[in-house]
Every structure is written in C-alpha cells, then in structure tokens.
C-alpha positions in Angstrom: -47.8 5.7 -11.9 -47.0 6.3 -15.5 -45.9 3.4 -17.7 -44.0 3.7 -21.0 -46.3 2.8 -23.9 -44.3 -0.4 -24.8 -44.4 -1.7 -21.2 -48.1 -1.0 -21.0 -48.7 -2.9 -24.3 -46.7 -5.9 -23.0 -48.7 -5.9 -19.8 -52.0 -5.7 -21.6 -51.1 -8.6 -23.9 -49.9 -10.7 -21.0 -53.1 -9.9 -19.0 -55.3 -10.9 -21.9 -53.3 -14.1 -22.4 -53.5 -15.1 -18.7 -57.1 -13.9 -18.3 -56.3 -11.4 -15.7 -57.2 -7.8 -15.3 -54.5 -5.2 -16.0 -54.3 -4.3 -12.3 -53.9 -8.0 -11.2 -51.1 -8.6 -13.7 -49.2 -5.4 -12.7 -49.5 -6.2 -9.0 -48.4 -9.8 -9.6 -45.4 -8.6 -11.7 -44.4 -6.1 -9.1 -44.7 -8.7 -6.3 -42.4 -11.1 -8.2 -39.9 -8.3 -9.1 -39.8 -7.0 -5.6 -39.8 -10.3 -3.7 -36.7 -11.0 -1.7 -34.2 -13.2 -3.4 -33.9 -16.7 -2.1 -30.7 -18.7 -2.1 -32.6 -21.9 -2.9 -31.0 -22.1 -6.3 -27.5 -22.2 -4.9 -25.3 -24.5 -7.0 -24.3 -27.8 -5.4 -20.9 -27.8 -3.7 -18.2 -29.1 -6.0 -15.5 -31.2 -4.4 -12.2 -31.6 -6.2 -9.6 -34.1 -5.1 -6.0 -33.0 -5.8 -3.6 -35.6 -7.0 0.2 -35.2 -7.1 1.0 -36.4 -10.6 4.6 -35.5 -10.4 7.1 -36.4 -13.2 8.5 -39.7 -14.1 12.0 -40.6 -12.9 14.7 -39.3 -15.2 12.8 -36.2 -16.3 15.1 -33.2 -15.7 12.8 -30.4 -14.6 15.5 -27.8 -15.2 15.4 -28.7 -18.9 11.7 -28.5 -19.6 12.0 -25.0 -21.0 14.8 -26.2 -23.3 12.5 -28.9 -24.6 9.7 -26.3 -25.3 12.3 -24.1 -27.1 13.4 -26.9 -29.3 9.8 -27.9 -30.2 9.0 -24.3 -31.0 12.1 -23.9 -33.2 11.3 -27.1 -35.1 7.7 -25.9 -35.6 9.0 -22.5 -36.8 11.4 -24.1 -39.2 8.7 -26.4 -40.6 6.4 -23.5 -41.2 9.1 -21.5 -43.0 9.8 -24.5 -45.3 6.1 -24.8 -46.2 5.9 -21.0 -46.9 8.4 -21.3 -49.7 
C-alpha cells in the first residue's frame, strides 16, 4: 500500500501522540473506517399534533387575497413617498 505524503505525516503524528506504532494506528483507522454503520444514532421520533385553527367567524376567506393586495399597495405607496 502506498500512502500520500500528507496522509502518512498525519498518521505518524497521530501514532506518536497516542503512543502507538504506525502499523497499529493504520489498522485501527482502517477498522473504524470500514466498520459497518450502525443505526444507533437514529434521531428520536418526533410527534406533531395537528390542530385545526380555522378562521374566526365573519372572516370572508374569498377576500383574503384582496386584503393582501391592499396591504401591499399601502406599503408600496408609503415607500414611494419616503423615496421622494
């Protein structure tokens, strides 16, 4: 096996730091890297509870877009006045 110089240098430093031989560190790193993945770290199940908020009585759902249009028009007019 041939290692790139930078990888070999990292492995040598890590082996010295951990007090292991180069061979021991390479084998340990390969074992960790090739070990089968475990699903032990699966995120806990999230439960959401839906709630029907609905609209208050008297709100005309057909006119909601009209309200948005009016608010946008007011905002546009205010920005135009400030720009002058």
